[in-house]
N, C-alpha and C positions, 0 to 999 in steps of 0.2 A: 372427371373419371366418367362421366357422360359423355363429353365427346370422343373420349378414350373408345368406352359401348359403343356410340350407333357409329367411330371408324370402322368398329371391330367389324361390327355388324355390314355396314355397304362393303368391305374385304374379300368378306366369307360370300358371301350372292352374288361382285363382280368375280371372283375366284371359280367359283362353283357354275356360272348362268355364261358367261363370259359382258355380263352389260349388268346394270342393275345399280351403281353407286352416286347412281344422281337425282333414281328413285327414289331411291333411299334420304340420300341427304341432304332434298332440297324438302323435300316435308320434315325433316327433327328438327336443318336448321331453323326452317319458319315457325314452328309449330309449337317446340321443345326450351329454344337458343334463343324466339323471341327477335327474328333477325327482322328485318324489308327483304322481300318477294326477288329484287335483283341484286342483294349482298350474299341472299342463299345461295344465289346460282351461282354468280363469281364465286363464294368460297366452294363451294361444292367440284366446280371446273378446276380451282385449284386440288384440294383436294383427290381429287381419281386422278392426277398422273402421277406419285409413285402406289398405287393402285395397278397402277394400270402394267406399269413399269414391272413391277414383280409378277406378274398374274402374265406375262408376256413370257418370262423370264422363264415363267412354269411350263408354256406352252412350249416356248420354242425350243427346251430341252428333252422334248417326248415327242420332238416332233411332229408337234401338230400341228404348222401355219401356213398355209397357199401360200407365199409371198405377190407371184401374180397379180391375184385378188388388190392381196392382203394391201401391195404399193399404189394400184390402182387405187383403193375407196379412201386409202389414206390424202394420198392425190384431196381426193375431190373433201377431203375431210376438212383438209385447211381452210378451203374455197367458203366451206358451209361454216368452217367455227367465225370464218373472216365476218362473216356475213351475222350467221346468229347472233355475234354478238355485242354487232354496231346494229341490231336489232334491238336488241335488250339496251341498251342509249335510250330508245326511241317509243318503247311502246308501255303507254304504264303500265301497275301488278296485274288489277282486276282483267282487261287482259291475257297479260300470262299464264296466270293459272288458267283462262278457262282453254287457253289453247296448252297446255298442259296437263288437263285432264282430257281434250281432247285424245292427244296421244297418249294415252296409259290408256283406255279404253279399248284404241284404235288398238295396239297390244296388243287387249288383254283377248279382245274377240280376235282376237289371225292365232295365239296360240292355241287359243282352245279349236280354234276351224283347219 
């Protein structure tokens, strides 16, 4: 039941803000499910796929997608995803946590400013 609630919350945040699934799933998988950091990240990526598909369909229905920017960004995202998954395998959990916290702080500060 708790994993369904976690999924619901990450889907809600993803649908509302267009992002955030991983920011919810990774910490909750690590803290609540006691998963290894790498396993948490990999599982969150797996979970995000259906969230993204459903949100994309809804955004598509409302004609919110800029196809030119979206396709170019997706191409870069594929390359970044490959590099990120290779790095995930090589980095230890402590470094991953530090990088994740730095990223979250950066995003939070940019959103406020």
